Steps between C-alpha positions, in 0.01 A plus 500: 500500500197650334231283351345817356690824443379796706256737321703820530861408586681197373817447703806381324713417798848615436704480818582688808841372463740779447716399214744658269748359253808616682364822651733791433475848643583693185860605474758223432756444767867516424592201279134394462416391148216672319346322203208667324410177317324208663713211624581275205391164639400246380287402800369154574125442520259215579650156558850621417463769774396241759774261392761771542380575856551131591839477328817490711775763502845375610566786745482875519635766743440869556688727746285809566393618156150664492206260472369670186828418318514146641145416389541662157828330418394160637160513325654612166748218517225245559257655247243603759287809539510632857290773669651666803241654731552878531466469880815301501805731506687414176829611664483244783815285490500127441771292679441144398680183401298214361616156399321270256131610518198549278442840341183529702687445830768753401227762432339424837835548676570826320155627601548399863814709515282815459191385697302399196331192355463350152193406308464408132224654297470351151851532359613776734677471837380752758716600797326701767389542860373170645158641589439596140677216326270245662186646340632598157382186321163522675448854379566401140284195524202709629558748215508219237188343648313831475609541135405141415154547660423789264385269217458662163706800604769552239712737716494258796610218273782707358626558857579129516711487184879478526713805419867601528573834662844666513652833583845650547673676786360836613143410403231665725239246628221717354633424155525127574134502615395688191679243278310220668168675474551594134568142409128409536331838488457555873441861605569623852265778609480708815356336805210664681734584785749671264219707342368606837845611615566693185164678518564585866834654422354694203230658720706544820455845660873551539530537126686180426510467116313219331692217344621626162605163358337431174629152418283223633797291601643780714168524682423130544846390591554754781478216750827368349795718619791575263768237505752351259536129479765264381442332164316166508312246294174326596486202266179315405278660767127580484376858565391420855847373592673793338288753679555310823874529466492875420194671641508295818796691642273793564238298691251539215260285301302566187120518529315465172212732434205275396565343156718777358871513430542754785664423829562698815799469733377428853693421817520151639651332807584131582228506761220602255222246542413321174240226433610197309320171423671167557385156391557260787540125478244449778760404761567842643303606802374852552578493873856391430543769238368784721731384785793512260398834342309685775490835323324359190129481424357182343177436309465135395262375232567131452855458381528867406648717776501874454764635729553867580855546625797726460714454196777387732273227643383378156852401421507269803138387447585376152796300646271365779250368246787340309600316816824690542630601839539876471681505834762249398851635479642506148861398519568683174366828642701636796289650778507879506557651849227731632735797505533475124125482432232763461139441602168612361172421677153653480221336704205607701383352836722191473609291796872537576526121520368476140759745380768301673376180330522681167847620563613148593418393146783725379753317717477724810515323837361644822647424840289591802372369835125455432415432875692812619326713242160378614592562863594858407146548368615519131274339240661411170152470355454879550399654171695780339487703178826574321595666174873507447710486183863414434592520872817367649467228760540729804205718407289214364509287817464802722177594326358152558612417853549830683118559538484165690785596736758281331847578371634313203871410471622312195800314373518322166142396436396458866292762685506484879202662681580660835253648752560866575 
């Protein structure tokens, strides 16, 4: 992504994907096992991990046990490390009977039962909301590219070395993050925003007391709420991947302070615009690219294209350069209905038509009478600004189409536009 690291802040892209290793609210439910030691493993990595995903299981069936238990038991049996996104309710039931299928297909079917998708990251299986799962690998790739670009930087190099991380049940995520940071000497310090808020509280006229915390971790990790997680193992992962799978659940990334070992926790969204340089093969056309990705900015210098796009778009752009059809239906990944999705979009002065084009790349279909809409004086090229996060489909489509005088009704993955 970066040919030269920024002067003041070096982004190690972690993930906006909200992930936890079997998120758990704190107190064990009746009959729920609590194990203070990490899961025993062993867990497959590398080629053995990939081979296991493609291996065939003779048949499995579940009748309404919670998805957290289903994933954990199935993954342990197959020797796989699985991350369940904290935004997926671990108590959602799974009612599924599968014949002879690959392990990968079974995982996809389990995820579809709870409105999730699967992506593999190194030797870890991630199960989470479709909108986030589709960009997880892109986030890690950008982080690795940034670390690789910092030549001669020992800390950046150490972030690419493989590690094993493990923790038992009832472990707070702050402790997990501290474990990862300590492994290479990373130090998390207060962000400028945190300092400003603390100083404002300390000097407030209503007499609010200043923050009395003395431990740096307590100060710097305030962005991470208290929680207790199920035990898990992250086998053979680099620091960037480990941080992605933990810190990402709080919509945070690490920003490095110049060439020090200090990092700040800063917020991030899937729609954050990020520049990245691609080496083309000379066959791609700028006009075709901009038609396919209308919300992106392109600066071409010979075969080098520097593209500024959202993190979400970069995932699809990489596939486009590889000649893959990002709109093609994956028969191994069931389509998630709109009612089970959540939507995040932040854009300024963008044509509604361009937003619709972007949404179509996620499998959404629009049904409308273009001629009738034009006769009603409605222009789908009208520009709007929108900033919405984790919205359900009703609210999301209302924010987009209501200003134009259109009502959106949806079923499955199809949105029908109706004139008011």
